[in-house]
Phi, psi and omega in degrees: 000151178283165180282135180265129178254124178257119179264139176270114182239149178214133175289135179249127180247152172226126182054038176081004182246129176297126181243349180177187181231137173257128179246120179285127178224110185066231182264005181229184183236132175260132182262131175245110183283141175237000177236140183301325184297343179237016184300332179295341180265357183303134177072002176285155179250143182228148181290332182208165175294327177298316177299320179296311180297323177295317179297320178296311180302313181295319180297314180296319180297318180294327186257004181303315180296321180292323180288330181282337183285000000 
């Protein structure tokens, strides 16, 4: 039989809305965006889930005006 790889995945929410999935790879997390408001962060790697959530919060705050226009 082949070797089974178990990936650690976690749904990431912002303001109560799922915006993506974090996949643990090695010592960091790869973000897979599922909402347009965070697509710029898609495929980026983060050292921790806290770093990922902070990046999402900051990104949404920076682009709030652009999204409203």
